[in-house]
C-alpha positions as CSV (number, residue, x, y, z in Angstrom):
1,M,175.7,46.0,10.8
2,I,179.4,46.7,11.6
3,E,180.4,46.5,8.0
4,A,177.4,48.3,6.7
5,Y,177.6,51.0,9.1
6,G,181.3,51.0,10.2
7,P,182.4,54.6,9.0
8,V,179.3,55.9,10.3
9,L,179.9,54.8,13.6
10,I,183.3,56.1,13.7
11,G,182.1,59.3,12.6
12,L,179.5,59.5,15.1
13,A,181.7,58.1,18.2
14,L,184.5,60.9,17.0
15,L,181.7,63.6,17.2
16,F,180.1,62.5,20.3
17,G,183.6,61.8,21.8
18,L,184.5,65.5,21.1
19,F,181.1,66.9,22.5
20,M,181.7,64.7,25.5
21,T,185.7,66.1,26.0
22,W,184.2,69.6,25.4
23,G,182.0,69.1,28.3
24,I,184.7,68.0,30.6
25,G,186.8,70.8,29.7
26,A,183.6,73.3,30.3
27,N,182.7,71.6,33.4
28,D,185.7,70.3,35.1
29,V,188.0,72.9,34.4
30,A,186.8,74.3,37.7
31,N,188.8,71.5,39.4
32,A,191.9,72.3,38.0
33,M,192.1,76.0,37.4
34,G,189.4,77.5,40.1
35,P,191.3,77.5,43.2
36,A,194.1,79.4,41.3
37,V,191.6,82.1,39.9
38,G,189.6,82.2,42.8
39,S,192.8,83.0,45.0
40,G,193.7,85.7,42.6
41,A,197.1,84.1,42.1
42,I,196.4,83.4,38.0
43,T,194.3,85.8,35.9
44,M,191.6,83.8,34.1
45,T,193.6,84.3,30.6
46,G,196.5,83.0,32.4
47,A,194.8,79.7,33.8
48,L,193.0,79.2,30.3
49,V,196.7,79.1,28.7
50,I,197.9,77.1,31.6
51,A,195.3,74.5,31.2
52,G,195.6,74.4,27.7
53,V,199.2,73.1,27.7
54,F,198.9,71.0,30.7
55,E,195.6,69.2,30.2
56,L,196.8,68.0,26.7
57,A,200.1,66.7,27.9
58,G,198.4,65.0,31.0
59,A,195.8,63.4,28.4
60,I,198.5,62.2,26.0
61,I,201.3,61.3,28.7
62,A,199.4,59.7,31.5
63,G,195.9,59.0,30.1
64,G,196.0,55.5,29.3
65,E,195.5,53.6,32.5
66,V,192.3,55.1,33.1
67,T,190.9,55.0,29.7
68,S,191.2,51.5,29.7
69,T,189.1,51.1,32.7
70,V,186.5,53.1,31.2
71,R,186.2,51.3,28.1
72,S,186.4,47.9,28.9
73,N,186.1,47.2,32.6
74,I,182.6,48.7,33.7
75,V,180.7,46.7,31.1
76,S,181.7,42.8,30.6
77,V,182.4,42.5,27.0
78,D,181.7,39.0,27.0
79,A,177.9,40.0,27.1
80,F,178.3,41.4,23.6
81,V,180.4,39.1,22.1
82,D,177.8,38.0,19.7
83,Q,176.1,41.6,19.6
84,P,179.1,44.0,18.8
85,G,176.6,46.5,17.2
86,Q,174.9,46.7,20.5
87,L,178.2,47.8,22.3
88,A,179.1,50.1,19.8
89,L,175.7,51.8,19.9
90,G,175.6,51.8,23.8
91,M,179.0,53.5,23.8
92,L,177.7,56.3,21.6
93,A,174.7,56.7,23.5
94,A,176.7,57.1,26.7
95,L,179.1,59.6,24.9
96,L,176.0,61.7,23.8
97,S,174.2,61.3,27.2
98,A,177.2,62.4,29.3
99,G,177.8,65.1,27.1
100,I,174.2,66.6,27.2
101,W,174.1,66.4,30.9
102,L,177.4,68.3,31.2
103,L,176.2,71.1,28.9
104,I,173.0,71.4,31.2
105,A,175.4,71.3,34.6
106,S,177.8,73.9,32.8
107,A,175.1,76.2,31.9
108,W,173.8,76.4,35.6
109,G,177.5,76.6,37.1
110,W,177.1,73.4,38.8
111,P,180.5,71.6,39.4
112,I,179.2,67.9,38.6
113,S,181.3,65.0,38.1
114,T,181.9,63.8,34.7
115,T,183.0,60.6,35.8
116,H,179.8,59.9,37.4
117,S,178.1,61.1,34.3
118,I,179.8,58.4,31.8
119,V,180.1,55.6,34.4
120,G,176.3,56.1,35.0
121,S,175.8,56.5,31.3
122,I,177.5,53.3,30.3
123,I,175.5,51.3,33.3
124,G,172.5,52.6,32.0
125,F,172.8,51.5,28.3
126,A,174.0,48.2,29.6
127,L,171.1,47.4,32.0
128,V,168.9,47.9,28.7
129,A,170.8,46.3,26.4
130,A,172.0,43.0,28.0
131,G,170.7,43.1,31.8
132,A,172.4,43.6,35.0
133,S,174.4,40.7,34.7
134,A,176.6,42.6,31.8
135,V,177.5,45.1,34.4
136,N,180.9,44.6,36.3
137,W,179.5,45.5,39.4
138,G,182.6,44.5,41.4
139,K,184.6,47.2,39.3
140,V,181.6,49.7,39.9
141,T,181.9,49.2,43.4
142,E,185.6,49.7,43.5
143,I,185.3,53.0,41.2
144,A,182.4,54.1,43.7
145,A,184.6,53.5,46.8
146,S,187.0,55.9,45.2
147,W,184.5,58.5,44.9
148,V,184.0,58.5,48.8
149,I,187.6,57.7,49.8
150,S,189.3,60.0,47.3
151,P,187.9,63.4,48.4
152,L,188.8,62.4,51.9
153,I,191.9,62.0,51.1
154,G,192.3,65.1,49.0
155,G,190.7,67.0,52.0
156,A,193.2,65.2,54.6
157,I,196.4,66.1,52.5
158,A,195.1,70.1,52.0
159,F,194.2,70.2,55.7
160,A,197.7,68.9,56.6
161,L,199.4,71.5,53.9
162,Q,197.5,74.1,55.3
163,L,198.5,73.6,59.2
164,S,202.0,73.1,58.1
165,I,201.9,76.4,56.3
166,R,200.5,78.1,59.3
167,H,203.0,76.6,61.8
168,L,206.3,76.9,59.7
169,I,205.3,80.1,58.3
170,L,202.4,82.3,59.3
171,K,202.9,81.9,63.0
172,T,206.3,82.8,63.1
173,S,208.1,85.7,64.1
174,Q,209.3,86.5,60.7
175,P,206.7,85.2,58.2
176,V,208.0,86.5,55.3
177,A,211.7,85.1,55.7
178,A,210.1,81.8,56.6
179,A,208.2,81.9,53.3
180,R,211.3,82.3,51.5
181,R,212.9,79.5,53.2
182,W,210.3,76.9,53.0
183,G,208.8,77.9,49.5
184,P,211.2,76.0,47.6
185,L,210.6,72.7,49.5
186,Y,206.7,73.2,48.8
187,V,207.5,73.8,45.3
188,F,209.8,70.7,45.0
189,L,206.7,68.7,46.4
190,V,204.8,69.6,43.7
191,G,207.4,68.3,41.0
192,F,208.2,65.5,42.9
193,I,204.8,64.1,43.9
194,V,203.4,64.4,40.4
195,S,206.2,63.2,38.6
196,L,206.7,60.2,40.9
197,I,203.3,59.1,40.8
198,T,203.2,59.4,36.7
199,L,206.3,57.7,36.3
200,F,206.0,54.7,38.9
201,K,204.1,52.5,36.9
202,G,205.6,53.3,33.7
203,L,203.9,54.8,30.5
204,R,203.3,51.9,28.4
205,H,201.4,53.5,25.6
206,L,204.5,55.5,25.1
207,H,206.8,52.2,25.3
208,L,208.3,53.9,28.5
209,D,208.6,51.5,31.6
210,L,211.0,52.6,34.3
211,S,212.4,50.7,37.1
212,I,211.2,51.5,40.6
213,G,214.6,53.1,41.2
214,G,214.5,54.9,37.6
215,S,211.4,56.4,38.6
216,F,212.5,57.7,41.7
217,A,215.8,59.3,40.2
218,W,213.7,61.0,37.4
219,A,211.1,62.3,39.8
220,L,213.9,63.6,42.3
221,A,215.4,65.2,39.2
222,I,212.3,67.0,38.0
223,G,211.3,67.8,41.8
224,M,214.8,69.6,42.1
225,A,214.5,71.5,38.8
226,T,211.1,72.9,40.1
227,A,212.4,73.7,43.5
228,V,215.1,75.8,41.5
229,A,212.7,77.4,39.5
230,G,210.4,78.3,42.4
231,W,213.3,79.6,44.2
232,V,214.2,82.0,41.3
233,M,210.6,83.4,41.2
234,I,210.3,83.5,45.1
235,R,213.5,85.7,45.0
236,R,212.0,88.3,42.3
237,V,209.1,89.2,44.8
238,R,210.3,92.1,46.6
239,V,208.8,92.1,50.0
240,A,210.3,92.2,53.6
241,D,209.0,91.4,57.2
242,T,207.7,94.5,58.8
243,D,206.1,94.9,62.7
244,D,202.6,94.9,61.2
245,H,201.6,91.0,61.5
246,E,198.5,91.5,58.9
247,V,201.3,93.2,56.4
248,N,203.4,90.5,56.8
249,V,200.7,88.0,56.2
250,S,199.8,89.8,52.9
251,H,203.6,89.6,51.9
252,V,203.3,85.8,52.4
253,E,200.5,85.4,50.1
254,R,202.5,87.2,47.5
255,I,205.3,85.2,47.7
256,F,202.7,82.1,47.4
257,T,201.6,83.6,44.1
258,P,204.1,82.6,41.8
259,M,204.1,79.1,43.6
260,M,200.6,78.9,42.9
261,I,201.8,78.6,39.0
262,F,203.5,75.3,39.7
263,T,200.3,73.7,41.2
264,A,198.0,75.0,38.8
265,C,200.3,73.6,36.1
266,A,200.4,69.9,38.0
267,M,196.5,70.2,38.6
268,A,195.8,70.6,34.9
269,F,198.4,67.7,34.0
270,A,196.4,65.6,36.3
271,H,193.2,66.3,35.5
272,G,194.0,65.5,31.5
273,S,195.7,62.2,32.9
274,N,192.4,61.2,34.4
275,D,189.2,62.9,33.0
276,V,190.1,62.4,29.3
277,A,189.5,59.1,29.9
278,N,185.8,59.6,30.4
279,G,185.5,60.7,26.8
280,V,187.8,58.8,25.0
281,G,187.2,55.6,26.7
282,P,183.9,54.8,24.8
283,L,185.3,56.3,21.6
284,A,188.1,54.3,21.8
285,A,186.0,51.0,22.2
286,V,183.7,51.8,19.4
287,V,187.1,52.6,17.1
288,A,188.4,49.1,18.1
289,I,185.1,47.3,17.4
290,V,184.8,48.8,13.9
291,R,188.4,48.3,12.8
292,S,188.4,44.8,14.0
293,G,185.4,43.9,12.1
294,G,182.8,43.4,14.8
295,E,185.4,41.7,17.1
296,V,184.7,42.5,20.9
297,A,187.8,42.1,23.0
298,S,188.6,43.1,26.4
299,T,191.8,44.6,25.5
300,S,192.9,46.5,22.4
301,G,195.4,48.9,21.5
302,L,195.0,52.7,22.1
303,P,195.8,54.8,19.5
304,I,197.7,58.0,20.6
305,W,195.7,60.0,18.5
306,I,192.6,59.3,20.4
307,L,194.4,60.7,23.7
308,G,195.2,63.7,21.9
309,L,191.8,64.2,20.5
310,G,190.5,63.8,23.9
311,G,192.9,66.5,25.0
312,V,191.8,69.1,22.1
313,G,188.1,68.7,23.1
314,I,189.1,69.4,26.8
315,V,190.9,72.6,26.0
316,V,188.3,73.7,23.5
317,G,185.6,73.4,26.1
318,L,187.7,75.1,29.0
319,W,188.2,77.9,26.7
320,T,184.7,78.4,25.5
321,Y,182.8,77.7,28.3
322,G,184.7,77.0,31.6
323,R,184.4,80.2,33.5
324,R,181.1,79.7,35.3
325,V,181.9,76.5,37.1
326,M,185.5,78.0,37.8
327,R,183.9,80.7,39.6
328,T,181.7,78.3,41.8
329,I,184.7,76.0,42.9
330,G,187.1,78.9,43.0
331,E,185.1,81.5,45.0
332,N,182.1,80.7,46.7
333,I,182.7,77.5,48.8
334,T,185.5,79.2,51.1
335,P,187.6,82.4,50.7
336,L,190.8,81.2,48.9
337,T,194.1,83.1,49.1
338,P,197.2,82.1,47.4
339,N,198.7,79.9,50.0
340,R,195.3,78.2,50.8
341,G,195.0,77.7,47.0
342,F,198.4,76.6,46.8
343,C,197.4,73.7,49.4
344,V,194.0,72.9,47.3
345,T,195.7,72.2,44.4
346,L,198.8,70.4,45.6
347,A,196.8,68.1,47.6
348,A,194.1,67.5,44.7
349,S,196.6,67.0,41.7
350,A,198.6,64.6,44.3
351,T,195.2,62.5,44.4
352,V,194.1,62.6,41.2
353,V,197.5,61.5,39.5
354,L,197.8,58.6,42.2
355,A,194.3,57.4,41.0
356,S,195.3,57.9,37.4
357,R,198.3,55.7,37.9
358,T,196.4,53.0,39.8
359,G,193.4,53.1,36.7
360,L,190.7,54.2,39.0
361,P,188.3,56.9,37.1
362,V,187.8,59.1,40.5
363,S,186.0,62.2,40.2
364,T,188.1,65.1,40.1
365,T,185.1,67.1,41.0
366,H,184.8,65.3,44.3
367,I,188.8,65.6,45.2
368,A,189.0,69.3,44.2
369,V,185.8,70.2,46.5
370,G,187.1,68.0,49.1
371,A,190.4,69.8,49.2
372,V,188.8,73.0,49.3
373,V,186.6,72.1,52.1
374,G,189.6,70.8,54.2
375,V,191.4,73.9,53.8
376,G,188.3,75.6,55.0
377,F,188.1,73.5,58.0
378,A,191.9,74.1,58.6
379,R,190.7,77.7,59.5
380,A,187.4,77.2,61.2
381,I,184.0,75.1,60.1
382,D,182.3,78.6,59.6
383,Q,184.5,79.5,56.9
384,V,183.0,76.7,54.6
385,N,179.6,77.6,52.8
386,L,177.8,74.3,53.8
387,R,174.5,75.2,52.1
388,L,176.6,75.3,48.8
389,F,178.6,72.6,49.7
390,L,175.4,70.6,50.4
391,G,173.6,71.6,47.1
392,I,177.1,70.4,45.2
393,I,176.5,67.0,46.7
394,A,173.0,66.8,45.8
395,S,174.2,67.5,42.0
396,W,176.3,64.4,42.4
397,L,173.7,62.4,43.7
398,L,171.4,63.1,40.7
399,T,174.2,62.8,38.3
400,L,174.1,59.0,38.0
401,P,170.7,58.2,37.5
402,L,169.8,60.9,35.4
403,A,172.9,60.4,33.1
404,G,172.2,56.5,33.2
405,G,168.4,57.1,32.4
406,L,169.3,59.4,29.5
407,A,171.9,57.0,28.1
408,A,169.2,54.1,28.0
409,L,166.5,56.5,26.0
410,I,169.5,57.4,23.5
411,Y,170.4,54.0,23.0
412,L,167.0,52.9,22.4
413,A,166.6,55.5,19.9
414,L,170.0,54.8,18.1
415,R,168.9,50.8,18.1
416,S,165.8,51.7,16.3
417,I,167.8,54.0,13.6
418,F,170.4,51.1,12.8
419,V,169.8,47.3,12.2
420,V,171.8,45.6,14.9
């Protein structure tokens, strides 16, 4: 089958992979850009430009670790050694299934998990094609645990950041002066944390593997450069402390507005580094099977063009269809201001990039929503739209079985078309 249909399989993989990554951009862009837009710190057009650049950068620079997990660790490749065609068709079915579900969810403005979609789809086809023994349940359990733990981590970090801003800045006698004093340090954290976690394990697919000391040195330099840029931008905000506390708070929000640009870039980079794997992991598996003439291997090279293709698909989806879901997470769960949006995006980007470097395909949706809820709880529990929050959780629970069932049906249809 591989020899007879190889070019067709690669063509379908490219088509379905682009469709899937388009859906990621259309839906998950809310996780990267929603808080920035919802807080009023960045316009919709500005968010699209920032995300377009940094989503692609994150996919190419740091997307390799998670991609290897999605393409080979969820399903045991040993179960398909004698049937490489079934594995190729299954990965195609997973891409198409996840893409269709993302399209439906995006049309309704639901911020679902693209990670749930692709992992559920891969499990669904594997159960039909080779039975339960083909699924690496240990890895699936590890991934599922991360879906619970990672939003708690993101929420806790956002909660702590919000309390620190309240204590160090908003509750002081001169909040504007305090914001100018502490602002560059918060911006430093953005550059330092994201770059450190990205560099810590090395970027092997880019042939760059730094030592621990080298990673810290580079991260420190990047953090300092980011802090200097933040200091310059903060100085350009012409506001001062007054005798009116409410006016002072509004002035602080103006100072946090340029700071949000840094966290928005960091979140887009983090999102690209993790979620690109959901689209290009199965695509990479199909390409590897066809190019090897039907050899099913647990490891294989990851062409950089595949990561780039995934990044382009995400950007196109973001630009063409990402606005509805962006509004759901950026405006409707809890009211966001620039300082709250800063906490959300810094907490979420740090959590997502950490997961990317450990190879876990976490749900960016879960982490971003967890961070938004954490900021809301830091103010008061009644500041969170719990009804909407519970509805979002319900859509998460439905994603896994729906995507899995759809993938199984698509796999059976593909198997009837191709002679396996």
